[in-house]
Structures are given as C-alpha cells and as structure tokens.
C-alpha positions in Angstrom: 0.0 0.0 0.1 1.3 3.5 -0.8 -0.5 6.3 1.0 -0.8 9.8 -0.5 -2.9 12.8 -1.1 -5.0 14.1 -3.9 -4.2 17.7 -5.0 -7.9 18.1 -4.7 -7.4 18.1 -1.0 -5.3 21.2 -1.1 -7.3 22.8 -3.8 -8.7 25.6 -1.5 -5.1 26.5 -0.6 -4.1 26.6 -4.3 -7.1 28.7 -5.2 -6.3 31.3 -2.6 -2.6 31.3 -3.7 -1.1 29.9 -0.4 0.3 27.1 -2.4 0.8 26.4 -6.0 0.2 23.0 -7.3 4.1 22.5 -7.4 4.2 23.6 -3.9 1.5 21.1 -3.0 3.6 18.4 -4.3 6.4 19.3 -2.0 3.9 19.7 0.9 2.4 16.3 0.5 6.0 14.9 0.5 7.0 16.8 3.6 4.1 15.5 5.5 4.7 11.9 4.8 2.7 11.3 1.5 4.3 8.6 -0.7 2.4 9.8 -3.8 0.4 12.7 -5.1 -2.7 12.3 -7.3 -3.2 15.2 -9.7 -6.7 16.7 -10.0 -6.8 19.9 -12.1 -9.0 21.9 -9.8 -7.8 25.4 -9.1 -5.2 25.0 -11.9 -5.4 24.0 -15.5 -2.9 21.7 -17.4 -4.5 22.1 -20.9 -4.3 26.0 -20.6 -1.0 25.7 -18.8 1.0 22.9 -20.2 4.3 24.0 -18.7 2.8 23.0 -15.3 3.0 19.5 -16.4 6.7 19.4 -16.4 6.9 21.4 -13.3 4.8 18.9 -11.4 6.9 16.0 -12.8 10.1 17.8 -11.6 8.7 18.6 -8.2 7.5 14.9 -7.5 11.0 13.6 -8.6 12.9 16.2 -6.5 10.5 15.4 -3.5 11.1 11.5 -3.9 7.3 10.8 -4.3 5.3 9.3 -7.1 2.6 10.7 -9.2 -0.2 8.1 -8.9 -3.2 9.2 -11.0 -4.6 11.8 -13.1 -8.4 12.5 -12.5 -10.6 14.7 -14.8 -14.3 15.4 -15.3 -16.3 14.2 -18.3 -19.8 13.7 -19.4 -20.8 11.5 -22.2 -24.5 12.0 -21.8 -25.0 14.8 -24.4 -27.7 16.4 -26.6 -25.9 15.9 -30.0 -23.4 13.6 -31.7 -21.1 16.6 -32.0 -21.0 17.3 -28.2 -20.5 13.5 -27.6 -17.5 13.4 -30.0 -16.1 16.6 -28.5 -16.3 15.1 -25.0 -14.6 11.8 -26.0 -11.8 13.8 -27.8 -11.3 16.1 -24.8 -10.6 13.1 -22.4 -8.2 11.8 -25.1 -6.3 14.9 -24.8 -6.2 14.2 -21.0 -4.8 10.9 -21.6 -2.0 12.5 -23.5 -1.4 14.7 -20.4 -1.5 11.6 -18.1 1.2 10.2 -20.3 3.3 13.4 -19.9 2.9 13.1 -16.2 4.2 9.6 -16.3 1.2 7.9 -14.8 -0.2 4.6 -15.6 -3.7 5.3 -14.0 -6.2 8.0 -15.1 -9.8 8.5 -13.8 -12.4 10.2 -16.0 -16.0 10.7 -15.0 -18.5 9.3 -17.6 -22.0 10.8 -17.0 -24.1 13.2 -15.0 -27.7 13.8 -14.4 -29.8 15.7 -11.8 -30.7 13.4 -9.0 -34.4 13.3 -10.1 -33.3 11.9 -13.5 -30.6 9.5 -12.0 -32.9 6.6 -12.3 -32.0 2.9 -13.2 -34.1 3.3 -16.3 -32.2 6.2 -17.5 -28.9 4.6 -16.6 -29.8 1.5 -18.7 -30.9 3.9 -21.6 -27.7 5.7 -21.4 -25.3 2.8 -20.9 -24.4 1.9 -24.5 -23.3 5.4 -25.4 -21.3 5.7 -22.0 -19.8 2.3 -22.5 -18.8 3.0 -26.1 -17.1 6.3 -25.0 -15.3 4.5 -22.2 -14.1 1.7 -24.7 -12.8 4.3 -27.2 -10.8 6.2 -24.4 -9.4 2.9 -22.8 -8.3 1.7 -26.3 -6.5 5.0 -26.9 -4.9 4.9 -23.5 -3.6 1.4 -24.1 -0.9 2.7 -26.3 0.6 4.3 -23.2 0.1 1.3 -20.9 -2.4 3.5 -19.0 -5.4 2.0 -17.2 -8.5 4.3 -17.2 -11.1 4.1 -14.6 -14.6 5.4 -13.6 -15.1 6.6 -10.0 -18.4 6.0 -8.2 -19.2 9.8 -8.3 -21.9 12.2 -9.0 -25.2 10.4 -8.1 -25.8 8.9 -11.4 -23.0 6.2 -11.7 -22.3 6.2 -7.9 -23.9 3.0 -6.6 -21.6 -0.1 -6.5 -23.8 -2.2 -8.8 -24.0 0.5 -11.5 -20.3 0.9 -11.5 -20.0 -3.0 -12.0 -22.5 -2.9 -14.8 -20.4 -0.2 -16.6 -17.3 -2.3 -16.1 -19.0 -5.4 -17.6 -20.3 -3.4 -20.5 -17.0 -1.7 -21.4 -15.2 -5.1 -21.1 -11.7 -3.8 -21.3 -8.7 -5.1 -19.3 -7.5 -1.5 -18.8 -10.7 0.1 -17.6 -11.4 -0.4 -14.0 -12.9 1.7 -11.1 -11.4 4.4 -8.8 -13.0 3.1 -5.6 -14.0 6.1 -3.4 -15.0 4.7 0.1 -17.2 7.8 1.0 -19.0 8.6 -2.3 -21.0 5.5 -1.7 -22.8 7.3 1.0 -23.9 9.8 -1.4 -25.9 6.9 -2.9 -27.1 5.9 0.5 -25.0 2.8 0.5 -23.0 1.5 3.4 -19.2 1.8 2.7 -18.1 -1.4 4.4 -20.5 -3.4 2.1 -19.9 -1.5 -1.1 -16.0 -1.4 -0.7 -16.1 -5.3 -0.5 -18.1 -5.5 -3.5 -16.0 -3.2 -5.9 -12.5 -3.7 -4.3 -11.6 -6.4 -6.8 -12.0 -4.1 -9.6 -10.2 -1.1 -8.1 -7.3 0.5 -9.9 -6.9 3.1 -6.9 -8.6 3.7 -3.7 -9.9 7.1 -2.5 -10.3 7.8 1.1 -12.7 10.3 2.4 -14.8 10.7 5.4 -18.3 12.2 6.2 -20.5 13.0 8.9 -23.9 11.4 8.3 -27.3 12.7 9.8 -30.9 11.7 9.0 -33.1 13.6 6.5 -35.0 15.3 9.3 -31.6 16.7 10.8 -30.8 19.8 8.6 -27.9 21.5 10.5 -27.5 24.1 7.8 -24.4 25.5 6.1 -21.7 23.0 5.0 -24.1 20.0 4.7 -25.5 18.4 1.5 -28.0 15.7 0.7 -27.6 12.2 -0.4 -29.7 10.8 -3.2 -32.2 9.7 -0.6 -32.3 12.8 1.3 -29.8 12.2 4.3 -27.4 15.0 5.2 -23.6 14.6 4.7 -20.6 16.8 5.5 -17.1 16.3 4.7 -14.8 15.3 7.7 -11.2 14.9 8.5 -10.5 11.1 7.6 -11.0 9.0 10.7 -13.2 11.7 12.4 -16.4 11.1 10.6 -19.1 8.3 10.7 -17.5 5.9 8.2 -16.2 2.9 10.0 -12.6 3.8 8.8 -11.0 1.0 10.9 -13.1 -1.6 9.3 -13.0 -0.2 5.8 -9.2 -0.2 6.0 -9.1 -3.7 7.5 -11.2 -4.9 4.5 -8.8 -3.2 2.2 -5.6 -4.5 4.0 -6.9 -8.1 4.3 -7.9 -8.3 0.7 -4.2 -8.0 -0.2 -4.7 -4.7 -2.1 -1.3 -3.2 -2.5 -2.0 -0.2 -4.8 -2.3 3.5 -4.3 -4.6 4.9 -1.4 -5.4 8.5 -2.0 -6.9 10.8 0.6 -9.6 13.3 -0.4 -10.0 15.9 2.3 -13.4 17.7 1.9 -14.0 18.9 5.4 -14.8 22.5 6.6 -11.5 22.7 8.5 -8.4 24.5 6.9 -7.4 22.2 4.1 -3.8 22.1 5.2 -4.8 21.2 8.9 -7.4 18.6 7.6 -5.1 17.0 5.1 -2.2 16.7 7.5 -4.3 15.1 10.5 -6.0 12.9 7.8 -2.6 11.5 6.6 -1.6 10.8 10.2 -5.0 9.2 11.2 -4.8 6.8 8.2 -1.2 5.9 8.9 -2.0 5.1 12.6 -5.1 3.1 11.8 -3.4 1.1 9.1 -0.5 0.3 11.3 -2.9 -0.9 14.1 -5.1 -3.3 12.2 
C-alpha cells in the first residue's frame, strides 16, 4: 500500500494562492505522503502545459510518485457533435496523463440531476457511455495506461452501477477508482460496497463524512444524499464511516496499490489533510 494525497485536498489553498500545485507536491512529501494524485481543480494543465513538467520535476525532487490523473467528463450529451467533443477532450487528458508519467487515469462518465438519475435512464444511457469508455481505454492502451470510472456524481455512484459499466466496457485496462465515501452519497454502506467493488479497483480514494438523517438539517456545510440524508465532509477518521473496518477490509484483501486521501471537510485544508494522513497511517499500522 502506498498512501498519498489528492491535490484536490489542497485545492482551497491553491485557489487562494497559499500554495501552487508545485508547492502542493512538496507539501505532500513533507507531510509523509508517498504519492500525489493530480486533479486539475484550481489549476489547468491544458491551458498551462508548462505546469506538467513542473509537477513531474517537483515530484522527482521530493521523492514521491505521481499516482493518478483525475478529470471530469460527461458522455450523456444532446448531440453527436457534443459526444465526440467530450471523448476527444478526454483523449487529450490521456496525453497529459502520459506526460505526467502515470499509468492510472480516472475520468467521469455521466451526470444527470438526482431526479433523473434513475435505473431506467442509466440503462438507456449505458450503451453510449460504455462506447465512449471503450474508445478512451483503447486510446490509453498505447501508453500502458489504465483508465477508470469513479463512483461519483449520483448517477454512476452505486456499486452495482459501476460494475454494470465495467462489464459493458469489457476492457482489461478499464477499472474503477473506488471512493469509499462516495457510496454514502448513493445511500450505500461503505463497508459493504467497498467489499463488492474492491476487486475491480485501480486506485482507492479515502474520504470521510458526517452522516445525519433527513430530518436533521444542520445548515451550512451540509449536502444531501440521493435519498435525502445529510452529509458533511470530515477529517479522515473523524467522521461516521467505520474507517477502521474499511481499512481492515482493504488490507486483508491484499490490495497493494495506491490509497489517495481526499479531504473535503470544513477545516482549513492544510490542517485537515495533515491530520487525515496521520490518522490513516495510525489506523493502518494498528489493524
């Protein structure tokens, strides 16, 4: 297991210019991270390609790996032209992933409003989503890159929907970025869904949430799950996910890939990220 941090965890510090993304790479290494996952939020590698080499150089100098490159995408479009444009945009991201030197890349696949995120719509959209993922995975294969879908964004968030897409794509280099916390957004229990999808994981995201019932609206900072429960980001290990059990499941499975922390709490992101790294290391060593 190699524990690291997603640059997304530090995006608020990057956005308010306390850190650059290059500084973030060094910060992660200084705080015990073994790898950095690059998520272009608060910076843009397409508009600023010189950052790619700067990130690679910073990681090399800091002695940590670049594990994964994660980008948005939506293949549920209103026209053939928009569909083709979405696929070609992700192919450009595959080229960036190759320049970063990573062998893993996550791209989103589809988004619909919660009220439209039905199983009927999912089955209707599945062929076009799968075809896009196949084309991108085939393109990525030339670089030896494995692409993946994250359980993310309500529509393709439940464990069974992720598996259904993996089966439809049917490519050896198309897997899942397994986010333990995002299952809660689809009202699933992380300990159950992690066991279901761990065999298909190319990388694991660790995040934590506080969970409250649908009648307990605590106001600012909370958002709703698909079923109406309230969630709020937490320092990893401080929330309501049974983190010790989730990590035990991962460890006992023999998974030996990257684990990437995504901090989404209300605390300052430098504080929350630092404590999250400490907490996960402590729990992992104890189980």
